[in-house]
LUMMI-105126 format. One record per residue: residue number from 1; x, y, z of N, C-alpha, C in turn. Coordinates in steps of 0.02 Angstrom, whole numbers. Example, Ala and Ser with C-alpha at 12.3 -4.5 7.8 and 13.67 -1.06 7.14 Angstrom:
1  660  -284  390  615  -225  390  660  -165  390
2  642  -112  354  684  -53  357  645  2  394
This chain:
1  -1004  808  259  -1054  809  201  -1116  862  209
2  -1134  920  219  -1183  953  230  -1185  999  190
3  -1222  1055  193  -1224  1097  158  -1196  1156  182
4  -1167  1172  101  -1109  1243  129  -1132  1297  94
5  -1145  1306  26  -1158  1371  -28  -1198  1333  -67
6  -1230  1385  -88  -1270  1373  -154  -1237  1349  -227
7  -1259  1279  -231  -1224  1270  -311  -1195  1289  -348
8  -1170  1313  -391  -1157  1360  -438  -1196  1339  -505
9  -1227  1373  -546  -1256  1377  -617  -1213  1339  -641
10  -1142  1344  -651  -1100  1323  -681  -1070  1256  -673
11  -1088  1205  -651  -1094  1136  -577  -1112  1093  -634
12  -1059  1061  -668  -1055  1031  -723  -1087  932  -690
13  -1102  895  -731  -1141  837  -737  -1090  761  -740
14  -1101  712  -696  -1052  645  -703  -1089  613  -666
15  -1092  539  -704  -1100  482  -649  -1055  470  -589
16  -1011  465  -597  -943  427  -552  -888  510  -529
17  -893  530  -497  -805  573  -491  -757  560  -446
18  -700  531  -447  -647  492  -418  -607  538  -383
19  -561  547  -334  -530  626  -317  -466  551  -305
20  -416  565  -343  -358  562  -307  -340  514  -390
21  -276  508  -416  -257  490  -457  -204  447  -454
22  -196  415  -420  -177  358  -402  -194  271  -412
23  -150  220  -396  -170  171  -449  -245  153  -422
24  -274  140  -365  -333  125  -332  -378  187  -386
25  -363  253  -371  -406  302  -419  -411  272  -502
26  -377  287  -516  -342  273  -583  -354  223  -615
27  -382  157  -589  -385  82  -602  -483  102  -576
28  -496  124  -539  -557  111  -547  -584  181  -611
29  -572  239  -625  -588  288  -673  -580  222  -759
30  -533  187  -735  -506  151  -831  -585  103  -838
31  -581  65  -773  -632  17  -798  -699  40  -802
32  -722  88  -748  -800  114  -763  -768  145  -836
33  -752  193  -846  -751  210  -897  -759  198  -980
34  -725  113  -963  -763  60  -1018  -812  44  -1017
35  -860  47  -974  -921  21  -982  -967  83  -996
36  -935  128  -1027  -975  206  -1048  -1005  238  -991
37  -1012  230  -924  -992  259  -852  -948  335  -877
38  -985  382  -866  -970  456  -875  -915  463  -794
39  -869  485  -804  -815  465  -748  -776  531  -766
40  -768  587  -691  -717  628  -700  -675  587  -659
41  -595  618  -637  -540  594  -614  -505  665  -589
42  -489  687  -531  -480  742  -512  -421  740  -470
43  -349  755  -497  -292  754  -457  -235  815  -459
44  -234  808  -382  -208  868  -360  -138  882  -388
45  -95  845  -408  -38  851  -413  -26  825  -485
46  26  859  -520  12  839  -613  74  775  -614
47  52  721  -646  99  656  -666  149  692  -711
48  214  656  -710  231  601  -667  260  637  -591
49  235  629  -527  261  667  -468  292  569  -414
50  352  599  -354  366  559  -336  309  535  -312
51  318  470  -285  250  437  -240  335  359  -212
52  333  342  -126  363  283  -113  294  245  -106
53  327  178  -112  300  109  -100  311  78  -178
54  362  70  -194  407  51  -282  395  -54  -288
55  357  -65  -218  365  -154  -262  294  -172  -256
56  279  -204  -353  232  -241  -341  229  -326  -311
57  182  -340  -315  164  -424  -299  139  -434  -361
58  164  -532  -356  144  -564  -440  74  -546  -425
59  31  -541  -390  -44  -535  -385  -54  -472  -415
60  -4  -422  -429  -30  -373  -455  -29  -370  -537
61  9  -412  -554  29  -455  -632  -52  -461  -671
62  -87  -499  -647  -164  -519  -678  -200  -450  -676
63  -207  -416  -645  -229  -354  -625  -193  -287  -691
64  -154  -302  -704  -102  -276  -729  -131  -291  -830
65  -128  -354  -819  -161  -395  -895  -238  -361  -907
66  -266  -359  -855  -336  -324  -867  -359  -257  -904
67  -315  -243  -852  -294  -161  -871  -283  -127  -943
68  -247  -170  -969  -221  -191  -1022  -169  -137  -1008
69  -105  -127  -993  -41  -85  -984  16  -140  -952
70  11  -213  -954  48  -253  -946  125  -223  -983
71  115  -210  -1023  161  -216  -1067  231  -141  -1046
72  164  -111  -1044  210  -20  -1034  241  -28  -932
73  218  -71  -924  259  -84  -850  316  -141  -845
74  293  -202  -906  364  -234  -891  397  -164  -926
75  389  -137  -974  462  -85  -983  502  -52  -932
76  458  -29  -898  519  20  -865  525  -24  -797
77  476  -71  -787  505  -124  -728  555  -152  -709
78  574  -179  -649  639  -231  -631  623  -289  -608
79  643  -372  -641  605  -411  -626  609  -418  -545
80  551  -454  -523  577  -447  -439  527  -530  -444
81  601  -592  -436  571  -656  -426  552  -664  -353
82  567  -621  -304  562  -641  -249  603  -616  -183
83  600  -644  -137  609  -567  -67  674  -629  -25
84  705  -576  2  750  -594  52  749  -570  110
85  752  -625  170  756  -589  250  814  -605  263
86  852  -530  284  902  -546  325  890  -513  398
87  907  -582  470  912  -552  510  974  -559  552
88  990  -511  617  1051  -516  658  1051  -588  715
89  996  -607  707  984  -661  791  999  -731  741
90  1013  -743  672  992  -812  663  1062  -827  628
91  1074  -898  604  1128  -911  557  1102  -977  511
92  1109  -953  480  1133  -909  422  1090  -870  411
93  1103  -807  408  1083  -739  440  1022  -703  387
94  1030  -753  328  974  -727  255  923  -792  260
95  877  -760  220  844  -824  198  802  -813  128
96  789  -821  88  772  -811  19  718  -840  2
97  662  -805  -34  591  -848  -34  596  -829  -120
98  581  -868  -148  546  -850  -229  475  -863  -228
99  426  -839  -286  369  -858  -305  319  -890  -326
100  402  -931  -350  377  -988  -391  362  -1035  -355
101  405  -1015  -285  352  -1103  -272  331  -1096  -203
102  275  -1043  -218  209  -1051  -187  154  -1085  -206
103  101  -1082  -203  51  -1128  -217  36  -1112  -285
104  15  -1065  -282  3  -1058  -339  69  -1049  -393
105  90  -1099  -449  170  -1099  -499  153  -1051  -556
106  100  -1010  -551  76  -975  -618  100  -876  -612
107  91  -876  -530  126  -821  -523  206  -790  -514
108  242  -845  -533  307  -830  -528  359  -751  -491
109  342  -720  -512  392  -638  -542  325  -577  -534
110  351  -518  -494  338  -456  -505  370  -389  -526
111  369  -352  -507  413  -287  -559  424  -242  -490
112  511  -222  -466  521  -150  -457  492  -98  -482
113  456  -52  -482  440  2  -525  448  72  -473
114  494  122  -530  480  205  -488  403  223  -501
115  367  237  -449  295  248  -450  281  329  -479
116  327  359  -475  327  419  -539  275  387  -621
117  332  338  -645  318  315  -722  255  262  -688
118  241  244  -653  181  171  -635  113  199  -646
119  126  240  -594  55  304  -575  47  330  -635
120  90  364  -691  67  380  -745  57  357  -795
121  84  277  -815  47  240  -852  -7  231  -834
122  -50  223  -773  -123  223  -736  -163  259  -748
123  -133  323  -743  -181  374  -760  -193  397  -794
124  -126  387  -874  -170  397  -950  -206  346  -966
125  -178  292  -947  -257  211  -956  -290  231  -967
126  -324  269  -883  -371  275  -888  -422  345  -897
127  -373  389  -936  -386  449  -998  -422  402  -1065
128  -354  386  -1083  -358  325  -1145  -428  288  -1141
129  -453  265  -1104  -499  215  -1083  -576  276  -1076
130  -573  340  -1075  -618  396  -1078  -644  414  -1023
131  -600  403  -975  -605  457  -907  -564  532  -921
132  -619  587  -893  -611  615  -911  -535  640  -844
133  -462  661  -863  -445  682  -832  -403  745  -814
134  -414  761  -758  -399  815  -751  -354  831  -710
135  -287  861  -691  -237  874  -671  -208  924  -637
136  -197  930  -594  -160  1000  -537  -229  1044  -525
137  -281  1003  -492  -326  1026  -472  -359  1005  -410
138  -352  1009  -354  -354  976  -285  -444  987  -267
139  -470  932  -230  -545  955  -226  -533  972  -128
140  -576  1053  -125  -585  1059  -87  -658  1035  -37
141  -689  1037  -57  -751  1037  -12  -808  999  -60
142  -840  958  -7  -913  902  -50  -978  886  -4
143  -1033  912  -45  -1088  927  10  -1135  867  -26
144  -1193  838  24  -1231  803  -27  -1308  843  -40
145  -1323  826  -100  -1396  846  -117  -1419  824  -143
146  -1483  785  -108  -1537  732  -117  -1501  680  -162
147  -1499  633  -186  -1469  580  -209  -1396  579  -279
148  -1359  657  -247  -1306  666  -301  -1254  701  -230
149  -1186  730  -269  -1140  747  -213  -1121  802  -245
150  -1103  860  -264  -1092  910  -254  -1007  946  -221
151  -969  914  -280  -901  907  -274  -875  971  -290
152  -804  997  -263  -801  1099  -261  -740  1072  -286
153  -680  1116  -325  -602  1090  -332  -605  1166  -354
154  -520  1170  -358  -502  1248  -347  -418  1214  -406
155  -408  1245  -427  -328  1218  -488  -283  1258  -464
156  -219  1284  -481  -170  1283  -453  -165  1377  -455
157  -202  1388  -518  -225  1459  -528  -265  1489  -488
158  -299  1458  -463  -338  1481  -413  -416  1471  -413
159  -425  1431  -485  -498  1431  -543  -521  1391  -471
160  -602  1401  -482  -634  1355  -444  -702  1323  -493
161  -740  1253  -485  -746  1232  -535  -802  1141  -464
162  -835  1164  -508  -905  1127  -467  -900  1049  -512
163  -945  995  -490  -977  940  -534  -1034  902  -498
164  -1060  896  -507  -1126  857  -493  -1141  781  -484
165  -1107  746  -436  -1106  668  -461  -1144  614  -427
166  -1160  578  -446  -1224  517  -436  -1148  493  -363
167  -1104  491  -375  -1063  427  -325  -969  475  -340
168  -952  462  -280  -902  503  -263  -839  445  -232
169  -799  418  -296  -748  364  -252  -694  420  -231
170  -661  408  -147  -631  463  -138  -552  411  -133
171  -530  408  -184  -442  368  -195  -381  412  -149
172  -379  473  -133  -328  519  -127  -303  499  -80
173  -290  450  -65  -220  431  -32  -197  436  56
174  -153  438  72  -166  474  139  -188  525  175
175  -201  558  114  -251  624  149  -301  635  130
176  -342  549  138  -396  546  180  -444  592  178
177  -471  627  89  -492  677  106  -574  662  136
178  -599  606  131  -674  609  166  -670  572  228
179  -621  557  255  -628  511  335  -618  572  375
180  -569  605  323  -525  665  389  -604  715  394
181  -648  727  338  -699  771  360  -770  742  398
182  -794  668  361  -817  633  410  -778  601  493
183  -713  608  489  -697  612  585  -714  511  575
184  -700  490  524  -691  403  530  -632  385  522
185  -587  404  521  -517  393  507  -479  372  584
186  -463  292  596  -454  291  670  -345  278  655
187  -326  284  730  -253  259  743  -272  180  740
188  -207  159  700  -201  95  725  -173  56  777
189  -211  50  813  -218  38  883  -179  -19  900
190  -163  -56  849  -124  -139  834  -73  -136  831
191  -57  -65  792  4  -70  755  26  37  732
192  100  51  754  112  119  765  189  128  746
193  196  138  692  259  149  649  281  216  625
194  333  245  606  359  286  569  412  267  516
195  414  308  469  459  283  397  506  313  392
196  562  318  372  625  374  343  663  336  274
197  661  368  231  666  345  153  711  405  116
198  764  362  58  797  412  35  808  367  -39
199  828  363  -84  867  319  -148  910  339  -133
200  960  298  -163  1018  295  -160  1051  257  -234
201  1088  276  -248  1145  245  -344  1211  225  -295
202  1213  158  -348  1293  142  -309  1273  82  -255
203  1223  68  -272  1182  -29  -205  1233  -84  -224
204  1244  -125  -171  1272  -180  -217  1197  -226  -231
205  1171  -263  -262  1135  -292  -285  1146  -371  -260
206  1105  -404  -258  1123  -488  -265  1115  -496  -344
207  1133  -563  -343  1187  -585  -393  1140  -618  -432
208  1158  -598  -497  1087  -630  -572  1028  -637  -575
209  991  -684  -563  897  -679  -547  890  -646  -513
210  935  -640  -451  910  -616  -399  907  -547  -391
211  953  -506  -441  949  -466  -422  926  -393  -403
212  852  -414  -442  785  -357  -438  733  -373  -351
213  771  -449  -322  722  -448  -266  717  -410  -210
214  686  -385  -171  681  -345  -116  699  -384  -54
215  734  -342  -17  779  -390  35  750  -328  108
216  714  -357  147  695  -339  224  734  -363  275
217  775  -319  298  836  -319  363  784  -328  403
218  780  -340  466  796  -342  536  837  -298  591
219  829  -279  607  862  -225  645  797  -226  724
220  847  -186  788  827  -169  854  769  -134  851
221  754  -67  803  697  -45  819  676  -71  749
222  647  -92  704  623  -121  652  622  -142  614
223  637  -113  558  653  -132  484  664  -130  427
224  726  -139  387  735  -71  342  713  -120  256
225  689  -96  206  678  -110  161  729  -93  87
226  738  -123  61  788  -106  -6  766  -135  -73
227  750  -119  -102  716  -111  -188  750  -82  -232
228  772  -119  -259  840  -99  -314  779  -93  -374
229  787  -25  -417  774  7  -464  752  -15  -545
230  752  -8  -594  782  -27  -663  832  34  -688
231  824  76  -643  887  167  -680  918  132  -627
232  930  100  -620  1000  105  -567  1015  119  -505
233  959  150  -483  959  189  -434  906  114  -379
234  897  137  -316  898  99  -264  850  149  -197
235  772  101  -171  755  131  -109  774  114  -68
236  772  128  -21  798  108  35  756  151  102
237  723  100  153  685  150  214  670  93  255
238  671  146  315  685  116  386  620  105  401
239  577  83  418  510  70  474  521  64  543
240  520  104  558  531  126  649  469  116  697
241  495  95  757  455  139  805  476  183  845
242  406  216  861  388  306  870  448  290  924
243  451  288  986  513  293  1037  581  315  987
244  603  278  943  652  272  923  665  336  883
245  605  354  847  621  421  810  636  472  846
246  597  472  908  600  533  944  659  548  973
247  683  501  973  772  493  1019  812  546  967
248  764  582  898  811  610  845  841  664  871
249  910  693  898  942  753  902  992  790  871
250  973  735  787  1032  795  739  987  789  655
251  1008  826  620  975  826  539  954  745  522
252  930  755  486  856  700  478  914  637  455
253  930  698  393  982  627  342  1045  610  367
254  1084  643  445  1136  608  469  1083  567  518
255  1033  551  557  998  499  574  993  441  559
256  958  466  478  945  403  452  1020  374  443
257  1073  400  425  1131  387  402  1164  304  464
258  1140  356  552  1159  323  565  1144  272  591
259  1061  260  578  1008  201  578  1017  133  541
260  1063  185  472  1079  120  405  1161  104  433
261  1213  131  463  1236  109  516  1240  53  591
262  1148  45  598  1143  -21  630  1146  -89  626
263  1123  -84  551  1112  -132  538  1190  -151  475
264  1232  -186  495  1296  -222  457  1302  -226  387
265  1253  -286  374  1218  -309  331  1206  -265  256
266  1170  -205  295  1143  -161  223  1193  -99  232
267  1223  -86  267  1289  -29  265  1341  -41  229
268  1338  -144  211  1393  -176  175  1368  -156  107
269  1290  -148  101  1283  -152  40  1265  -81  15
270  1290  -42  44  1285  25  12  1340  58  32
271  1396  27  50  1457  54  63  1504  92  27
272  1503  86  -36  1496  141  -98  1443  173  -152
273  1362  177  -127  1314  202  -147  1325  253  -100
274  1304  333  -143  1266  416  -142  1196  410  -155
275  1191  454  -74  1131  461  -99  1119  506  -138
276  1036  519  -164  1027  562  -236  954  596  -207
277  911  572  -134  868  623  -144  877  656  -88
278  832  676  -42  847  689  24  803  644  70
279  846  655  120  781  594  163  723  620  194
280  679  598  194  602  579  190  562  567  268
281  530  582  321  500  567  380  439  556  386
282  406  531  409  308  523  391  311  472  450
283  257  505  475  223  470  550  174  418  554
284  140  422  598  50  397  599  31  348  528
285  99  278  537  87  277  456  46  191  474
286  13  193  511  -36  137  514  -103  189  553
287  -171  185  490  -220  190  509  -293  127  475
288  -349  175  479  -400  127  435  -462  155  460
289  -488  154  438  -568  213  416  -616  170  435
290  -677  186  489  -715  143  531  -762  101  472
291  -774  121  424  -813  116  365  -779  130  299
292  -824  95  232  -793  102  179  -850  101  133
293  -894  142  148  -908  161  91  -998  218  133
294  -1029  260  128  -1084  277  141  -1127  307  77
295  -1187  338  99  -1200  388  61  -1181  420  -22
296  -1176  397  -68  -1150  417  -124  -1082  412  -123
297  -1038  382  -93  -955  375  -105  -934  313  -66
298  -878  295  -87  -845  254  -81  -747  261  -66
299  -717  234  -23  -658  227  5  -619  188  -53
300  -574  210  -48  -506  149  -89  -454  170  -89
301  -413  102  -67  -331  126  -54  -335  145  -2
302  -266  215  12  -269  216  75  -308  260  111
303  -340  316  58  -405  341  75  -434  301  119
304  -440  214  129  -472  166  186  -447  155  216
305  -375  141  215  -339  94  260  -259  121  234
306  -229  131  277  -149  86  270  -112  55  333
307  -103  -15  314  -59  -40  344  42  -59  326
308  52  -58  372  139  -84  380  156  -124  311
309  202  -75  262  223  -103  209  271  -147  199
310  275  -189  244  348  -236  261  330  -290  197
311  266  -320  197  230  -351  134  215  -322  65
312  263  -273  31  255  -242  -17  165  -225  -18
313  118  -233  -2  42  -225  -9  -3  -192  -40
314  52  -129  -12  6  -26  -42  -32  -54  -96
315  21  -50  -161  -22  -48  -220  -94  -83  -240
316  -60  -158  -236  -103  -216  -251  -176  -201  -199
317  -181  -180  -138  -235  -172  -79  -271  -120  -130
318  -222  -76  -155  -276  4  -205  -305  -30  -268
319  -267  -98  -292  -285  -75  -366  -343  -138  -349
320  -319  -190  -308  -407  -229  -291  -455  -199  -264
321  -459  -128  -238  -501  -84  -229  -535  -70  -272
322  -510  -32  -311  -507  -19  -371  -558  -61  -444
323  -542  -133  -449  -580  -177  -458  -653  -163  -427
324  -654  -197  -344  -700  -190  -319  -748  -133  -311
325  -724  -67  -319  -759  -21  -342  -810  4  -387
326  -745  -22  -474  -810  -42  -507  -846  -111  -520
327  -825  -129  -494  -894  -172  -499  -957  -148  -455
328  -951  -135  -387  -1016  -132  -360  -1022  -47  -404
329  -1023  1  -409  -1049  66  -451  -1068  49  -519
330  -1049  -20  -565  -1068  -47  -611  -1152  -58  -590
331  -1141  -88  -541  -1212  -99  -509  -1287  -70  -494
332  -1236  -20  -461  -1266  17  -403  -1315  97  -474
333  -1258  87  -514  -1272  143  -571  -1350  106  -600
334  -1325  17  -622  -1398  8  -663  -1427  -33  -637
335  -1424  -71  -574  -1468  -91  -557  -1476  -83  -480
336  -1500  -16  -465  -1501  20  -419  -1542  -19  -356
337  -1606  -72  -383  -1610  -126  -314  -1560  -156  -292
338  -1510  -177  -318  -1475  -212  -305  -1404  -184  -253
339  -1417  -116  -259  -1334  -79  -205  -1327  -94  -147
340  -1390  -107  -109  -1359  -158  -17  -1319  -211  -48
341  -1323  -253  -79  -1288  -313  -66  -1225  -304  -125
342  -1212  -255  -171  -1155  -246  -209  -1115  -201  -177
343  -1159  -164  -128  -1092  -99  -62  -1067  -141  -15
344  -1100  -209  6  -1094  -257  58  -1033  -284  25
345  -1022  -327  -22  -984  -345  -53  -911  -329  -67
346  -908  -237  -92  -858  -187  -91  -817  -226  -35
347  -874  -191  27  -866  -207  99  -809  -245  108
348  -835  -306  122  -811  -359  116  -742  -364  106
349  -735  -337  33  -659  -352  -15  -599  -307  49
350  -647  -235  35  -607  -173  71  -570  -202  125
351  -591  -241  144  -572  -274  254  -551  -345  211
352  -553  -349  177  -528  -427  176  -449  -437  170
353  -430  -388  118  -345  -363  111  -299  -358  165
354  -321  -277  213  -287  -291  266  -292  -335  320
355  -342  -385  315  -367  -414  396  -301  -468  380
356  -282  -492  304  -243  -560  305  -205  -535  314
357  -160  -475  270  -81  -469  290  -79  -435  352
358  -130  -411  382  -103  -388  455  -94  -419  513
359  -121  -500  505  -114  -534  551  -19  -562  553
360  -12  -554  489  75  -573  496  99  -510  535
361  59  -456  491  123  -381  474  125  -370  579
362  82  -374  639  80  -376  683  145  -425  709
363  159  -451  700  189  -518  725  265  -505  685
364  268  -471  655  337  -497  605  390  -474  656
365  377  -437  700  462  -429  730  431  -472  799
366  404  -512  788  406  -560  847  490  -613  827
367  490  -634  906  533  -675  890  525  -737  857
368  472  -769  864  430  -827  851  432  -796  778
369  410  -784  761  406  -769  689  450  -748  638
370  497  -743  654  553  -711  632  595  -783  623
371  590  -836  684  602  -890  691  567  -923  607
372  506  -915  619  462  -953  563  495  -917  504
373  513  -868  482  523  -874  413  603  -882  391
374  649  -873  443  738  -906  440  709  -968  408
375  686  -1007  469  684  -1088  441  613  -1115  401
376  584  -1093  371  545  -1121  344  547  -1177  334
377  488  -1221  320  478  -1291  312  400  -1291  292
378  409  -1341  260  343  -1345  201  293  -1414  231
379  301  -1406  305  251  -1443  319  193  -1421  292
380  145  -1492  283  82  -1506  259  46  -1396  221
381  123  -1400  175  108  -1340  119  118  -1273  160
382  137  -1272  226  124  -1214  278  195  -1175  216
383  242  -1179  217  267  -1110  164  229  -1107  93
384  214  -1154  73  183  -1133  -14  140  -1078  27
385  88  -1093  89  21  -1053  103  74  -970  132
386  150  -968  158  154  -918  180  170  -870  108
387  189  -926  59  225  -888  -6  180  -857  -53
388  112  -870  -52  54  -841  -73  26  -786  -53
389  63  -790  32  10  -731  50  87  -672  23
390  138  -696  40  194  -627  15  183  -627  -34
391  137  -668  -105  123  -648  -175  65  -592  -179
392  25  -595  -138  -31  -575  -136  -89  -606  -173
393  -78  -652  -168  -133  -735  -197  -175  -728  -118
394  -223  -684  -120  -272  -699  -46  -335  -699  -100
395  -349  -668  -160  -415  -640  -173  -450  -686  -202
396  -404  -761  -237  -449  -790  -278  -454  -850  -236
397  -440  -903  -284  -486  -992  -264  -438  -1026  -251
398  -322  -991  -234  -328  -1043  -213  -312  -1042  -119
399  -308  -1137  -124  -334  -1151  -61  -299  -1155  -8
400  -270  -1112  13  -208  -1074  85  -230  -1076  114
401  -295  -1097  150  -328  -1063  216  -322  -1119  266
402  -315  -1168  246  -316  -1238  294  -233  -1247  323
403  -194  -1228  275  -135  -1209  298  -114  -1158  321
404  -124  -1102  304  -124  -1028  333  -133  -1040  430
405  -199  -1054  443  -234  -1084  496  -170  -1123  548
406  -179  -1203  482  -97  -1221  549  -29  -1197  542
407  -6  -1141  492  26  -1119  521  43  -1062  572
408  -15  -1021  563  -26  -1002  645  -10  -1026  696
409  -81  -1077  712  -75  -1126  761  4  -1135  780
410  34  -1161  742  108  -1169  739  149  -1110  770
411  160  -1040  749  159  -1004  794  155  -1001  864
412  94  -1018  869  63  -992  952  105  -1049  990
413  105  -1112  969  132  -1157  984  204  -1149  1000
414  241  -1125  943  309  -1123  969  326  -1039  1016
415  283  -1009  997  277  -971  1053  253  -969  1139
416  243  -1043  1145  221  -1058  1210  286  -1094  1235
417  303  -1143  1184  367  -1156  1216  430  -1113  1236
418  422  -1076  1200  488  -1008  1245  461  -933  1253
419  387  -966  1315  351  -942  1361  388  -860  1379
420  450  -853  1411  480  -783  1440  491  -774  1392
421  519  -802  1329  548  -740  1263  478  -706  1233
422  443  -743  1224  367  -697  1216  347  -658  1257
423  317  -673  1328  303  -641  1380  355  -564  1370
424  424  -566  1349  462  -520  1365  423  -473  1295
425  421  -528  1256  413  -487  1165  356  -434  1164
426  313  -485  1237  245  -435  1230  229  -357  1250
427  265  -382  1298  300  -325  1342  298  -274  1304
428  362  -271  1278  418  -244  1203  355  -214  1173
429  321  -227  1155  275  -247  1105  245  -175  1102
430  210  -188  1170  147  -128  1201  181  -62  1201
431  266  -59  1228  288  -19  1220  312  19  1142
432  312  -21  1105  350  12  1038  290  18  1000
433  224  -14  1032  177  35  964  137  77  1020
434  143  91  1089  118  158  1116  137  234  1050
435  70  278  1088  62  330  1034  106  375  1050
436  149  412  1029  178  452  1026  162  541  985
437  193  576  1002  232  636  977  279  633  941
438  293  647  863  357  618  866  369  701  834
439  421  755  829  440  821  798  439  806  747
440  447  846  708  473  838  643  440  788  567
441  382  765  617  367  720  573  315  724  524
442  279  703  480  214  739  454  169  684  498
């Protein structure tokens, strides 16, 4: 963020400029605009636009209430009362969890949402709260000038514009606008995966109340998600180890169908289904940035970190980041002497979510962790604590931490009891997460 060009005379003023109109950016903009902050939100695309990550968590619902969009999301959502895990290495082969059995019984459900509709609700809400929302306008440069940042953007017709902002919030998602320029983005050395996904119609769902549940299918090369949506379509995705994707020697759609065929339970659910979107692949799936903020800027959501989506944490982390950013920036703008502690609190919040989810994510394919998931027991409320994590209830006052600590020690003890299997799993994981260059994957 060094000076590049003279500041244009037409440069406009704002308090906060938000880059990106996804859940993190729209949440930040809405909350600040409500408080009278002059907010400009720049989104390079136009809503509605496609995005993956359709499964919300129960902990999202209080945030939607605070934003005033709960009724709108309810109207487009598929009720999600729990999650099903399917394993080929266990009998019985499936285990269902209901959020109502978590520690906090007031968070019994969530929604599956088509992200194009969900994200549009949030960005329109930001505009309704008073933020200036400009779509089809991508930021291409940022420079620091004294206590302000100069942000330059260009619309689809090639017209340039510029803003002078007291603070910038980077909510650009996996584009990681600032992290790329600051060279602060790092591949997650503890986890490395790629994803393939598409939408289907005609997939068989679970019965009754469980028809909206997400299903996770383990298999040799990673895991699949199955997410039912309210319009009758179903999101299917595979999160795989890089070495597996590197073996592809056929078109992506054929490779995806062959991968589905390796999971008989999933193949049966799709026996009469038809794929209605192209198959998409993406690599470099897990990363984080060395810091969450700096002079005049904050990073929110995927612009800060992205972790494996096995527990559907992405939208929650982005929205929680938006709430944390809004709190911090209100302090920075109104009580500048308290800027340092406000940013320190923001940093703690940003690190907390990825840290708490990652312990389980790094081990979700470990045979001992699969044993615990497929044979849960609520000794010392360990199952309730695990369900609280699955529900995203990690930011409040729910007293789950002692039981989670015990669950982690149980994992270690069980791993020691099956030492040969554990050592083999450790060896395989080192091979699985090694860095690979994957052709045809961005």
